[in-house]
Structure formats: structure tokens, C-alpha cells
C-alpha positions in Angstrom: 171.2 85.5 105.0 170.7 84.8 101.1 171.0 87.7 99.1 170.0 88.8 95.5 172.3 91.3 93.5 170.5 93.2 90.9 173.3 93.8 88.8 174.0 95.9 85.9 176.4 94.5 83.2 176.8 97.6 81.1 176.5 98.2 77.5 178.4 95.5 75.9 182.3 96.3 76.0 183.4 93.9 79.2 185.8 96.4 80.5 182.9 98.8 81.2 181.8 96.3 83.9 182.1 97.9 87.3 184.5 96.6 89.8 181.6 95.8 92.1 179.7 94.0 89.8 182.5 91.8 88.9 183.2 91.0 92.5 179.5 89.4 93.2 179.8 87.6 89.6 183.0 86.1 91.1 181.1 85.3 94.2 177.8 84.0 92.7 176.1 80.6 93.4 173.9 81.1 90.1 173.8 83.8 87.7 170.5 84.7 86.1 171.2 86.4 83.0 169.4 88.1 80.0 170.2 88.5 76.1 172.0 92.0 76.3 174.6 90.9 79.1 178.0 90.3 77.4 178.2 86.3 77.5 181.9 86.9 78.2 181.2 88.0 81.5 180.1 84.6 82.5 183.4 83.4 82.2 184.6 85.4 85.4 182.0 83.0 87.4 183.5 80.5 89.8 183.4 76.9 89.1 180.0 75.2 90.0 178.3 78.4 89.3 174.8 77.8 87.9 173.8 79.7 85.0 170.0 80.6 84.0 168.9 82.3 80.6 166.0 84.4 80.5 166.6 86.5 77.7 164.1 88.7 75.7 164.4 89.2 72.2 161.7 91.6 70.0 158.7 89.5 69.5 160.1 86.2 71.4 160.2 86.1 75.2 161.8 82.9 76.4 160.2 83.8 79.7 157.6 86.4 80.7 158.7 88.8 83.4 156.3 87.5 85.9 158.2 84.1 85.6 161.4 85.8 85.7 160.6 87.2 89.1 159.6 84.0 90.4 163.0 82.4 89.1 165.1 84.8 91.0 162.8 84.3 93.9 163.2 80.7 94.2 167.0 80.8 93.4 167.2 83.1 96.4 165.5 80.4 98.7 168.3 78.0 97.4 171.4 80.0 97.1 173.4 82.4 99.2 174.7 84.8 96.3 171.9 85.2 93.4 173.4 87.5 90.6 170.7 89.0 88.5 172.6 90.2 85.7 171.1 92.6 83.3 172.4 94.8 80.3 173.3 98.2 81.0 171.7 99.4 84.1 169.1 97.5 86.2 166.7 100.6 86.7 167.0 102.0 83.1 164.2 100.2 81.2 165.5 97.1 82.7 162.6 96.4 84.9 164.9 95.9 87.8 162.3 97.8 89.8 159.6 95.2 89.4 162.2 92.4 90.5 163.3 94.4 93.4 159.5 94.9 94.6 158.9 91.2 94.0 161.6 90.2 96.2 160.7 92.9 98.9 157.4 91.6 99.2 158.4 88.3 99.8 161.0 89.2 102.4 164.2 88.7 100.4 167.3 90.9 100.6 168.6 92.5 97.7 171.4 94.9 96.6 171.2 97.3 93.5 174.7 97.4 91.4 174.1 100.1 89.1 175.7 99.9 85.8 176.6 102.0 82.7 173.9 102.6 80.5 174.0 102.3 76.8 172.1 105.5 76.8 175.2 107.6 77.4 178.0 105.1 76.6 176.9 104.1 73.0 176.8 107.9 72.1 180.0 108.2 73.6 181.6 105.6 71.5 179.9 106.8 68.5 181.5 110.3 69.2 178.5 112.0 70.2 178.4 113.8 73.8 174.6 113.8 74.8 175.6 117.1 76.2 178.0 119.9 74.8 178.6 123.5 75.8 176.7 125.8 73.3 174.8 122.7 71.9 173.0 121.1 74.4 172.4 121.7 78.0 170.2 118.5 78.8 169.2 115.3 77.3 166.3 112.9 77.7 166.2 109.2 77.7 162.9 107.9 76.5 161.6 104.3 75.9 160.9 103.5 72.1 158.9 100.7 72.8 155.9 100.9 75.3 154.3 98.0 76.7 151.6 96.7 74.0 149.1 96.5 76.9 148.9 100.3 77.7 145.6 101.7 76.8 147.2 105.2 76.4 151.0 106.2 75.5 152.8 107.7 78.3 155.4 109.4 76.2 155.1 113.1 76.5 155.7 114.0 72.9 154.9 117.7 73.5 157.7 118.1 75.7 160.2 117.1 73.1 159.7 120.4 71.1 162.2 121.9 73.4 164.5 119.1 74.2 168.2 119.7 73.2 169.3 115.8 73.0 166.7 112.9 72.9 168.0 109.2 73.2 165.4 106.4 72.4 166.2 103.1 73.7 164.6 100.1 72.1 163.2 102.2 69.7 164.7 101.0 66.1 161.4 99.1 64.9 159.5 102.4 66.0 162.0 104.7 63.9 159.4 105.5 61.4 156.8 106.8 64.1 159.5 108.3 66.0 160.7 110.3 63.0 157.1 111.2 61.8 156.1 112.5 65.3 159.2 114.6 66.0 158.6 116.3 62.5 154.9 116.8 63.5 156.0 118.5 66.5 158.1 121.1 64.6 161.7 119.5 64.2 162.6 120.0 60.8 163.1 117.0 58.3 166.8 118.0 58.1 167.3 117.7 61.7 170.3 115.3 62.6 169.7 111.8 64.1 172.0 108.9 64.7 171.1 105.1 65.1 173.7 103.0 67.2 173.7 99.6 67.0 175.5 97.2 69.3 177.1 100.2 70.9 180.6 99.9 72.4 181.4 96.4 71.1 183.5 95.6 68.1 180.1 95.1 66.0 179.2 98.6 66.7 177.6 100.2 63.4 176.5 104.0 63.7 174.3 105.4 60.8 173.8 109.2 60.8 171.2 111.0 58.7 168.4 113.1 59.6 164.7 112.9 60.5 163.5 112.7 56.8 165.8 110.1 55.8 166.9 108.0 58.7 164.5 105.4 58.2 165.8 104.4 54.9 169.5 104.8 55.8 169.2 102.5 59.1 166.6 99.9 57.5 169.1 97.2 57.6 170.9 98.0 60.7 170.7 95.1 63.4 169.3 95.3 67.2 169.8 96.2 69.8 170.1 99.6 68.8 169.2 103.3 70.1 168.6 106.6 68.5 170.1 109.7 69.2 168.1 113.0 68.3 170.0 116.3 68.4 172.5 118.6 67.2 175.1 116.8 69.1 175.0 114.2 66.5 177.0 116.8 64.2 179.9 116.6 66.6 180.5 112.9 65.6 182.5 113.8 62.6 185.3 115.4 64.6 184.9 113.2 67.8 184.5 110.0 66.5 187.2 107.9 68.0 186.0 104.1 68.2 185.5 102.7 64.7 183.9 99.5 65.4 182.6 98.4 62.0 182.0 102.1 60.8 
């Protein structure tokens, strides 16, 4: 029976790929991969494996999600082992749930192989623990870029008043709005923020500032990037262990 493996590629550092993910990548007849998956992972594929790129960039999609779903399905009809390789984790803003439902409706078997999400790994490589005793007892992961087709935002901004740590994924271009909203909610303009670009890779860049100045300080930071808001950012000075391009 043919099967699709919705596979998390991890945050960027190839050594953060899981053993199970590596196994199916080596067995794959075709790998359908996105922009955020480390391209060096493809070198682990067997000879003769096909590669299909379906990457998305801000403002420029190689292929709409509906078409990606169909590409996965059509390959599942032809190949015994199909790997859908997704940066980070398939179910953390990776639209893996949509792909799984599409396959389910068409009777295609699938497995989900979780990946290490950048929401915790990029801060860790920046020396920022998302929780820390005496500083933060919880963290929230929020999309920084909602679908433009939504009529009403689903982001519960009012709930962020008491959150200890907030991680915004894919939110760099919305950083001015995010900073403004959090200040309006009562977080001070001096509240600590970090922007982490290309986390866990040799090209990692970390910019630390406050809600009041982070927009200016991070204006030249390249994507992909995430935003960490919280007092845990202040631990970076002590816990910074991975330099990247800092």
C-alpha cells in the first residue's frame, strides 16, 4: 500500500532531523519539499529519488496550497513511499493538517513524523529559554501572518496581557503592528523582544531590543525570522552559546 509521510524537517540545523525522518527520507521514491527545509537533507535520499519543489515565499507562491495537496495525492498514486518534507513541524503552522485531510478524503494512507519546531529551537540556539523558573511559567506560539482571506482576525490579543512568553512565527513583516498592539495592551515600550533570523543555522542572526525600538533595530533582518516577546529574552546575555553571525 502506498503511503505519504508528512515529515518535519526541523528548524534548519540538519543534525536536528529526527531518526525516523531520516529513515523515510532514505527510503523515499519522491520527496515533495518546501523552502524552509534544509536542502542538504535531500542529499540523504537514495539514487533515483524524485524531487518536487513546492516552496512558498512571502508574496510569491510557486504553487497554491490546493495544488500542493493535489501534487501529493497524485504522487501517492504512483509511488510506494512519498515524503512531504516540511520545515519545522508539519502541524505547527505547516498546513500539514490540511494535507492530511485531503489524503484522508481520498483514501490515501499517511503517517505524521513530527519535527522540532523553530518556536522552541530557534530561541534555544539564541540563548533564550521559552520558560524559566521564576521568570516564565508558560509560552504561547502565535502566527505572525494570518491568511489575507480572513474577514476577522483570530489572534486573541486580549489574552496576551498575562502571557509570560509569546513567540510569533512568520511575523517579521508585521513587526510594527505586533509591537504597537502589545504596547496598546499595556506592555511597556521597554518590554524585551528578540528577533531571530535563520535560527539554528550558521547564518543565524539575533537582534535584541524592546517593543519601542525593535522595529528600527530589526529593519534589515532577513526572513525567515521569528519574534520572541518576554522577560526570558533578558537571559540571552548569560545563556548565549551558539554564535552564528551574532
